[in-house]
C-alpha positions as CSV (number, residue, x, y, z in Angstrom):
1,S,-11.3,-40.1,-45.4
2,G,-10.1,-36.5,-45.1
3,A,-6.7,-34.9,-45.5
4,D,-3.7,-36.5,-43.9
5,V,-2.2,-33.2,-42.8
6,V,-4.1,-30.0,-41.9
7,I,-1.8,-27.0,-41.3
8,A,-2.3,-23.3,-40.7
9,P,0.2,-20.4,-40.5
10,E,1.7,-18.6,-37.5
11,W,-0.6,-16.4,-35.4
12,F,-3.7,-18.2,-36.7
13,F,-5.4,-17.9,-33.4
14,V,-5.0,-14.3,-32.1
15,P,-7.9,-12.5,-30.5
16,K,-8.0,-8.9,-31.7
17,G,-6.1,-6.4,-29.5
18,R,-5.2,-8.9,-26.8
19,F,-3.9,-12.4,-26.0
20,Y,-6.0,-15.5,-25.0
21,T,-6.0,-16.0,-21.2
22,A,-4.5,-19.2,-19.8
23,K,-8.0,-20.5,-19.2
24,E,-9.1,-19.7,-22.8
25,F,-6.0,-21.3,-24.1
26,K,-6.7,-24.5,-22.2
27,K,-10.3,-24.6,-23.5
28,L,-9.2,-24.0,-27.1
29,V,-6.6,-26.8,-26.9
30,K,-9.3,-29.1,-25.5
31,E,-11.7,-28.2,-28.4
32,L,-9.1,-28.6,-31.1
33,T,-7.9,-31.9,-29.6
34,E,-11.5,-33.2,-29.5
35,L,-12.0,-32.1,-33.1
36,S,-9.1,-34.4,-34.1
37,S,-10.7,-37.4,-32.5
38,G,-11.6,-40.4,-34.7
39,H,-9.0,-39.5,-37.4
40,D,-5.3,-40.4,-37.4
41,G,-4.5,-37.5,-39.6
42,L,-2.3,-34.7,-38.2
43,I,-3.6,-31.2,-37.4
44,V,-1.2,-28.3,-36.8
45,P,-3.5,-25.3,-36.3
46,G,-0.8,-22.6,-36.7
47,T,0.1,-20.9,-33.4
48,I,-2.0,-19.6,-30.5
49,A,-1.1,-16.3,-28.9
50,W,-1.8,-16.5,-25.2
51,K,-0.7,-15.4,-21.7
52,D,0.5,-18.0,-19.2
53,K,-0.3,-17.9,-15.5
54,D,2.6,-15.5,-14.9
55,G,1.2,-13.0,-17.5
56,N,3.8,-13.7,-20.2
57,Y,2.9,-14.0,-23.9
58,R,3.6,-17.4,-25.5
59,N,3.4,-18.3,-29.2
60,T,2.4,-21.9,-29.1
61,A,2.0,-24.5,-31.9
62,L,0.2,-27.8,-31.4
63,A,0.4,-31.1,-33.3
64,L,-2.8,-33.1,-32.8
65,S,-4.0,-36.5,-33.9
66,N,-6.9,-38.8,-33.0
67,G,-7.8,-36.9,-29.8
68,R,-4.2,-36.6,-28.5
69,V,-1.7,-33.8,-28.3
70,L,1.4,-35.2,-29.9
71,K,3.4,-32.0,-29.4
72,Q,3.0,-28.7,-27.7
73,Y,5.8,-26.4,-28.9
74,D,6.5,-22.8,-27.9
75,K,8.4,-20.6,-30.4
76,R,12.0,-20.1,-29.2
77,N,13.5,-17.4,-31.4
78,D,12.2,-13.8,-31.6
79,G,10.5,-12.9,-34.8
80,D,8.6,-9.7,-33.8
81,D,7.3,-11.6,-30.7
82,H,9.0,-9.2,-28.3
83,S,7.6,-6.1,-29.9
84,F,4.2,-7.8,-30.2
85,A,4.1,-8.5,-26.5
86,S,5.4,-5.0,-25.7
87,R,2.5,-3.4,-27.7
88,L,0.1,-5.3,-25.6
89,G,1.8,-4.5,-22.3
90,T,3.5,-7.7,-21.5
91,K,6.7,-9.7,-22.1
92,W,7.3,-12.6,-24.5
93,K,8.3,-15.9,-23.0
94,P,10.4,-18.1,-25.4
95,G,10.0,-21.8,-25.4
96,T,12.7,-24.3,-24.3
97,S,11.5,-27.7,-25.7
98,N,12.8,-29.4,-28.8
99,S,10.7,-29.6,-31.9
100,L,10.6,-33.4,-32.5
101,F,7.8,-35.9,-32.3
102,T,6.5,-39.1,-34.0
103,W,3.4,-39.6,-36.1
104,R,2.4,-42.7,-38.0
105,G,5.9,-44.1,-37.3
106,L,7.4,-41.1,-39.0
107,R,9.9,-38.7,-37.4
108,V,8.5,-35.2,-37.5
109,G,9.9,-31.8,-36.8
110,L,7.8,-28.7,-36.1
111,E,9.1,-25.2,-36.4
112,V,7.6,-21.7,-35.9
113,C,8.7,-19.0,-38.3
114,R,12.0,-17.5,-37.0
115,D,12.9,-20.9,-35.4
116,H,13.1,-22.2,-38.9
117,G,15.1,-19.2,-40.1
118,D,17.6,-20.0,-37.3
119,A,17.7,-23.7,-38.2
120,S,16.3,-24.8,-34.8
121,L,15.3,-28.3,-36.0
122,R,18.8,-28.9,-37.4
123,W,20.2,-27.9,-34.1
124,D,17.8,-30.2,-32.2
125,L,18.9,-33.1,-34.4
126,A,22.6,-32.3,-34.2
127,E,22.5,-32.1,-30.4
128,R,21.0,-35.6,-30.2
129,G,23.2,-37.1,-32.8
130,Q,20.1,-38.0,-34.9
131,S,19.6,-38.2,-38.6
132,M,17.1,-36.1,-40.6
133,V,13.4,-36.2,-40.1
134,D,10.8,-37.7,-42.5
135,L,8.4,-34.7,-42.3
136,Q,9.3,-31.1,-41.5
137,L,6.4,-28.7,-40.7
138,V,6.9,-24.9,-40.7
139,V,4.2,-22.6,-39.6
140,S,5.3,-19.1,-40.6
141,A,4.5,-15.4,-41.0
142,G,7.3,-14.3,-43.3
143,V,10.2,-16.8,-43.1
144,P,10.5,-19.0,-46.3
145,V,11.9,-22.5,-46.4
146,S,15.6,-22.0,-45.9
147,H,16.9,-24.9,-43.7
148,P,15.4,-28.2,-44.8
149,A,16.1,-31.0,-42.4
150,V,14.5,-34.0,-44.2
151,G,16.3,-37.0,-45.7
152,V,15.9,-38.4,-49.2
153,G,12.2,-38.8,-49.9
154,G,11.2,-36.6,-47.0
155,V,8.7,-33.7,-47.2
156,V,8.8,-30.1,-46.0
157,I,5.5,-28.3,-45.6
158,L,5.3,-24.6,-45.2
159,A,2.2,-22.7,-44.1
160,Q,2.9,-19.0,-44.8
161,G,0.7,-16.2,-43.3
162,D,0.7,-12.5,-42.8
163,R,3.4,-10.9,-40.8
164,D,1.4,-8.5,-38.5
165,P,-0.3,-10.5,-35.8
166,S,-2.4,-7.6,-34.4
167,G,-5.4,-8.0,-36.6
168,G,-6.5,-11.4,-35.3
169,G,-7.5,-14.5,-37.3
170,L,-4.7,-14.6,-39.8
171,G,-4.6,-16.8,-42.9
172,G,-1.9,-17.9,-45.3
173,H,-1.3,-20.3,-48.2
174,V,-0.1,-23.8,-48.8
175,K,-1.1,-26.6,-51.1
176,R,-4.0,-28.6,-49.8
177,R,-6.6,-31.2,-50.5
178,V,-10.3,-30.8,-49.9
179,P,-11.6,-33.3,-47.3
180,R,-14.9,-35.1,-47.6
181,Q,-17.7,-33.2,-46.0
182,D,-18.2,-35.9,-43.3
183,S,-14.6,-35.7,-42.3
184,P,-13.7,-34.0,-39.0
185,W,-11.3,-31.7,-41.0
186,A,-14.3,-30.3,-43.0
187,K,-15.4,-28.5,-39.9
188,L,-12.2,-26.5,-39.9
189,A,-11.8,-25.0,-43.4
190,D,-12.8,-25.1,-47.0
191,G,-10.0,-25.9,-49.3
192,K,-9.9,-25.4,-53.1
193,R,-6.5,-26.4,-54.5
194,T,-5.2,-30.0,-54.2
195,E,-1.8,-31.6,-53.8
196,T,-0.5,-34.9,-52.7
197,R,3.1,-36.0,-51.9
198,R,4.7,-39.4,-51.5
199,L,6.0,-40.2,-48.1
200,G,6.7,-43.3,-46.1
201,G,5.7,-45.6,-48.9
202,G,2.4,-43.9,-49.4
203,T,0.9,-40.6,-50.2
204,L,0.3,-37.5,-48.1
205,S,-2.6,-35.1,-48.8
206,L,-2.7,-31.6,-47.4
207,L,-5.3,-29.1,-46.4
208,E,-4.8,-25.4,-45.6
209,L,-6.7,-23.5,-43.0
210,Q,-7.5,-19.9,-44.0
């Protein structure tokens, strides 16, 4: 089997000098979702920079597993998003949904860069009177881990990328595990370093996309 979690940094999918169209975004989501089929691991392919049907820029993270979209989350707090949109002649549309979902029976929180810097996951949990999550995923382009929201034995995973999104196709760095070549994840990236963490009574292996 391949890695349990595949994660990329913020602005991993950015076409050079523009945003993906709504049609391109839908097609990309479909392709990534299909790529996750047949494997119950979790793929978080960074964020996708795209324009919705109203022409507004959105910075969207996905959580995919076994051919399903477990979470579609739009970044909520401005971390150079307003200026990025302005440079390309449009406006940034912040998200409104919470960052919580479930995977393999684990409670998971997903944050994008400045959202983590502003403790969005902690606020989401507090507003619902809920306890900490088991797994906290942060896709970032400059913000370090500063507001952990996991309980005892929980895991925080940070994928850190470059700050400037304008170049397209950004990479970053996290610990990761190399998947078998026949794994669906092997189609996405080639890892070199390895790391595993204990979680939920088992072990969690990681793969970085670059």
